[in-house]
C-alpha positions as CSV (number, residue, x, y, z in Angstrom):
1,X,-26.8,16.1,25.8
2,X,-26.5,16.2,29.7
3,X,-28.5,13.0,29.7
4,X,-26.2,11.3,27.3
5,X,-23.2,12.3,29.2
6,X,-24.8,11.1,32.5
7,X,-25.6,7.8,30.8
8,X,-21.9,7.4,29.9
9,X,-20.8,8.2,33.4
10,X,-23.2,5.7,34.8
11,X,-21.7,2.8,32.7
12,X,-18.0,3.9,31.9
13,X,-16.8,0.4,31.0
14,X,-19.5,0.0,28.4
15,X,-18.7,3.4,27.0
16,X,-15.0,2.6,26.9
17,X,-15.7,-0.7,25.1
18,X,-17.8,1.2,22.5
19,X,-15.2,3.8,22.0
20,X,-12.3,1.3,21.7
21,X,-14.3,-0.8,19.2
22,X,-14.9,2.3,17.1
23,X,-11.4,3.4,17.4
24,X,-10.1,0.1,16.2
25,X,-12.6,0.0,13.2
26,X,-11.7,3.5,12.1
27,X,-7.9,2.7,12.5
28,X,-8.3,-0.3,10.2
29,X,-10.6,1.6,7.7
30,X,-8.0,4.5,7.6
31,X,-5.0,2.2,7.1
32,X,-6.8,0.4,4.4
33,X,-7.8,3.7,2.6
34,X,-4.2,5.0,2.8
35,X,-2.8,1.6,1.4
36,X,-5.5,1.6,-1.4
37,X,-4.8,5.3,-2.4
38,X,-1.0,4.7,-2.3
39,X,-1.2,1.5,-4.4
40,X,-3.5,3.2,-7.0
41,X,-1.0,6.1,-7.1
42,X,1.9,3.7,-7.7
43,X,0.1,1.9,-10.4
44,X,-0.9,5.1,-12.2
45,X,2.8,6.1,-12.0
46,X,3.8,3.0,-13.8
47,X,1.0,3.3,-16.3
48,X,1.9,7.0,-17.3
49,X,5.7,6.4,-17.6
50,X,7.4,5.1,-20.7
51,X,6.3,1.5,-20.7
52,X,8.2,0.1,-23.8
53,X,11.7,1.2,-24.5
54,X,13.4,0.2,-28.0
55,X,17.1,0.7,-28.3
56,X,18.2,1.9,-31.7
57,X,21.2,1.0,-33.8
58,X,24.0,3.5,-34.1
59,X,23.6,4.0,-37.8
60,X,20.0,5.1,-37.7
61,X,19.1,8.5,-39.2
62,X,16.4,11.0,-38.1
63,X,14.1,10.4,-41.0
64,X,13.9,6.8,-40.1
65,X,13.2,7.8,-36.4
66,X,10.4,10.3,-37.6
67,X,8.7,7.6,-39.7
68,X,8.8,5.1,-36.8
69,X,7.4,7.7,-34.3
70,X,4.7,8.7,-36.8
71,X,3.6,5.2,-37.2
72,X,3.6,4.6,-33.4
73,X,1.6,7.7,-32.6
74,X,-1.0,7.2,-35.3
75,X,-1.7,3.6,-33.9
76,X,-4.8,3.3,-31.6
77,X,-3.9,2.5,-28.1
78,X,-0.5,4.4,-28.1
79,X,-0.5,7.6,-26.2
80,X,3.0,9.0,-26.9
81,X,6.4,8.1,-28.4
82,X,9.5,10.2,-28.0
83,X,13.1,10.0,-29.2
84,X,15.9,9.9,-26.8
85,X,19.4,10.7,-28.3
86,X,22.7,9.6,-27.0
87,X,23.4,12.9,-25.2
88,X,20.0,12.9,-23.6
89,X,20.6,9.3,-22.5
90,X,23.7,10.4,-20.8
91,X,21.8,13.2,-19.0
92,X,19.2,10.7,-17.9
93,X,22.1,8.4,-16.5
94,X,23.5,11.4,-14.5
95,X,20.2,12.0,-12.9
96,X,19.6,8.3,-12.1
97,X,23.0,8.1,-10.3
98,X,23.1,11.6,-8.8
99,X,23.1,10.1,-5.2
100,X,25.9,7.6,-6.1
101,X,29.3,9.4,-6.0
102,X,31.1,6.3,-7.5
103,X,28.8,6.0,-10.5
104,X,28.4,9.7,-10.9
105,X,32.3,10.1,-10.9
106,X,32.3,7.5,-13.9
107,X,30.8,10.3,-15.9
108,X,32.0,13.5,-14.5
109,X,35.5,12.7,-13.3
110,X,36.8,9.6,-15.0
111,X,35.0,9.8,-18.4
112,X,34.3,6.1,-18.4
113,X,30.6,6.5,-19.3
114,X,30.1,8.8,-22.3
115,X,27.3,9.5,-24.7
116,X,29.0,7.4,-27.4
117,X,28.6,4.1,-25.5
118,X,25.0,4.8,-24.6
119,X,22.3,3.8,-27.2
120,X,19.6,6.1,-28.5
121,X,16.1,4.9,-27.9
122,X,12.5,5.5,-28.5
123,X,10.2,5.4,-25.4
124,X,6.6,4.6,-25.9
125,X,3.7,5.1,-23.6
126,X,0.5,3.1,-24.1
127,X,-3.0,3.9,-22.8
128,X,-3.2,0.8,-21.0
129,X,-1.2,-2.6,-20.6
130,X,-3.5,-4.3,-23.2
131,X,-1.8,-2.2,-26.0
132,X,1.6,-3.6,-25.2
133,X,1.6,-6.3,-27.7
134,X,0.8,-3.9,-30.5
135,X,3.7,-1.6,-29.5
136,X,6.1,-4.4,-29.4
137,X,5.0,-5.8,-32.7
138,X,5.5,-2.4,-34.4
139,X,9.0,-2.0,-32.8
140,X,10.0,-5.5,-33.9
141,X,9.3,-4.8,-37.5
142,X,11.4,-1.6,-37.6
143,X,14.9,-2.0,-39.1
144,X,16.4,0.7,-36.9
145,X,15.8,-1.1,-33.6
146,X,19.0,-2.9,-32.4
147,X,19.3,-6.6,-32.1
148,X,20.6,-8.0,-28.8
149,X,23.2,-11.0,-28.6
150,X,20.4,-13.4,-28.3
151,X,19.2,-12.5,-31.8
152,X,16.0,-10.6,-30.6
153,X,15.1,-7.0,-30.9
154,X,16.6,-5.0,-27.9
155,X,13.2,-3.9,-26.4
156,X,12.4,-3.4,-22.7
157,X,9.0,-4.7,-22.2
158,X,7.9,-4.6,-18.5
159,X,4.4,-6.0,-19.0
160,X,5.0,-8.6,-16.2
161,X,5.8,-5.9,-13.7
162,X,2.5,-3.9,-14.3
163,X,0.4,-7.0,-14.6
164,X,1.6,-8.2,-11.2
165,X,1.2,-4.7,-9.8
166,X,-2.4,-4.7,-11.1
167,X,-3.1,-8.2,-9.5
168,X,-1.6,-7.0,-6.2
169,X,-3.7,-3.8,-6.2
170,X,-6.8,-5.8,-6.9
171,X,-6.0,-8.2,-4.1
172,X,-5.4,-5.5,-1.6
173,X,-8.7,-3.8,-2.4
174,X,-10.6,-7.1,-2.2
175,X,-9.0,-8.4,1.0
176,X,-9.2,-4.9,2.6
177,X,-12.9,-4.5,1.7
178,X,-13.8,-7.8,3.2
179,X,-11.8,-6.9,6.4
180,X,-13.5,-3.5,6.6
181,X,-17.0,-5.0,6.2
182,X,-16.3,-7.6,9.0
183,X,-15.1,-5.1,11.6
184,X,-17.6,-2.4,10.6
185,X,-20.4,-5.1,11.3
186,X,-18.7,-6.0,14.7
187,X,-18.5,-2.2,15.5
188,X,-22.2,-1.7,14.5
189,X,-23.4,-4.6,16.5
190,X,-21.4,-3.6,19.5
191,X,-22.9,-0.1,19.6
192,X,-26.4,-1.6,19.1
193,X,-25.9,-4.0,22.0
194,X,-24.6,-1.4,24.4
195,X,-27.3,1.2,23.5
196,X,-30.0,-1.6,23.7
197,X,-28.7,-2.7,27.1
198,X,-28.7,0.9,28.4
199,X,-32.4,1.3,27.3
200,X,-33.3,-2.0,28.9
201,X,-31.7,-1.1,32.2
202,X,-33.9,2.1,32.3
203,X,-37.1,0.6,31.0
204,X,-39.1,1.4,34.2
205,X,-37.8,5.1,34.2
206,X,-38.7,5.4,30.5
207,X,-42.2,3.9,31.1
208,X,-42.7,6.7,33.8
209,X,-41.6,9.3,31.3
210,X,-44.1,8.0,28.9
211,X,-46.9,8.2,31.4
212,X,-45.9,11.8,32.0
213,X,-46.5,12.5,28.3
214,X,-42.9,12.2,26.9
215,X,-42.9,11.2,23.2
216,X,-40.6,8.7,21.6
217,X,-38.3,11.4,20.0
218,X,-37.7,13.0,23.5
219,X,-36.8,9.6,25.0
220,X,-34.5,8.3,22.3
221,X,-32.7,11.5,21.6
222,X,-30.1,11.1,24.4
223,X,-29.2,7.6,23.2
224,X,-28.7,8.8,19.6
225,X,-26.5,11.6,21.1
226,X,-24.6,9.0,23.1
227,X,-23.9,7.0,19.9
228,X,-22.7,10.1,18.2
229,X,-20.3,10.8,21.1
230,X,-18.9,7.3,20.7
231,X,-18.6,7.8,17.0
232,X,-16.8,11.2,17.4
233,X,-14.3,10.0,20.1
234,X,-13.7,6.7,18.3
235,X,-13.2,8.4,14.9
236,X,-10.9,11.0,16.4
237,X,-8.6,8.5,18.2
238,X,-8.7,6.2,15.3
239,X,-7.4,8.9,13.0
240,X,-4.8,9.9,15.5
241,X,-3.6,6.3,15.4
242,X,-3.5,6.5,11.6
243,X,-1.5,9.7,11.7
244,X,1.0,8.2,14.1
245,X,1.4,5.1,12.0
246,X,2.0,7.3,8.8
247,X,4.4,9.5,10.7
248,X,6.6,6.6,11.9
249,X,6.4,4.6,8.6
250,X,7.4,7.7,6.5
251,X,11.2,7.4,6.9
252,X,10.9,3.7,5.7
253,X,8.4,4.4,2.8
254,X,9.7,7.8,1.5
255,X,13.0,6.6,0.0
256,X,11.3,3.6,-1.7
257,X,8.5,5.7,-3.3
258,X,10.4,8.8,-4.1
259,X,9.2,10.4,-7.2
260,X,5.9,8.5,-7.1
261,X,4.4,9.8,-3.8
262,X,5.5,13.2,-2.4
263,X,6.6,13.2,1.2
264,X,5.7,14.6,3.7
265,X,2.0,14.2,3.0
266,X,0.2,17.5,2.4
267,X,-2.0,18.9,5.1
268,X,-4.8,19.2,2.6
269,X,-4.8,15.4,2.1
270,X,-4.6,14.9,5.8
271,X,-7.5,17.1,6.5
272,X,-9.6,15.5,3.7
273,X,-8.8,12.0,5.2
274,X,-9.6,13.1,8.7
275,X,-13.0,14.6,7.6
276,X,-13.8,11.4,5.6
277,X,-13.0,8.8,8.4
278,X,-14.7,11.1,11.0
279,X,-17.8,11.4,9.0
280,X,-17.9,7.7,8.4
281,X,-17.5,7.1,12.1
282,X,-20.4,9.5,13.0
283,X,-22.6,8.0,10.3
284,X,-22.0,4.3,11.5
285,X,-22.4,5.2,15.1
286,X,-25.6,7.3,14.4
287,X,-27.1,4.4,12.3
288,X,-26.3,1.9,15.0
289,X,-27.9,4.0,17.7
290,X,-30.9,4.7,15.4
291,X,-31.3,1.0,14.9
292,X,-31.2,0.2,18.6
293,X,-33.7,2.9,19.5
294,X,-36.1,2.0,16.7
295,X,-36.2,-1.5,17.9
296,X,-37.2,-0.1,21.4
297,X,-40.0,2.1,20.0
298,X,-41.4,-0.7,18.0
299,X,-41.4,-3.0,21.1
300,X,-43.0,-0.3,23.3
301,X,-46.0,0.2,21.2
């Protein structure tokens, strides 16, 4: 380790370049992983919420509702179906406007919005978006589902939203993976180049050591340790930048993702994320150092 630290002091600018490249790489990988996890969480949240809502006629009775729910829940691809009465719809409305004094006052103070003017509904959750057409078809055949002014069944069917969200998530993963692979390759080649240059600059000294009986593992060990130092420092600083970016973006993101992602982010998740990116950084740096030293050993035979 002393030899590794001495090598770093001898060429501080090369060491700084290696650390900065690793830091930038880990920062990008960390940001990509956070975005990927967040987008997946948002998609799962949409998929687990009621995805099809059918508003019912005022003259429906509970036996008709029960028959429709039994039909829905017994159909393959449908996870759940629940009945929302007028009174329950009013409570849901109150919860949705709790942060808006004007809209909340229309219920509590002025009595403009009452349970009588809100429709009862059936909320259906499908196992996946491909089951949406089946759900809509069953609801359209039901006599208790209300008809809107356009002459169609009054059904909220947000298939387009989930489809677009799925496409967006897939695009983020693909583009992020390509970017991560490119910068990881740049990071790998940078460390290989720096370690190789350091070995080449001490070729005569290494030759003397071999004449004195030093084996290859003794010679290359300091360079592997040096690569690990680059990986540790770069991984640590890269994650610190991730944490700072997350900290400053939280006031902007939290209000928009309220109820989907809990803020502030738990310390357990941060610890797991730190351990993951640091482990990746150490592995990548060690492998780059191993590649550079292996090339030297093969050439020196």
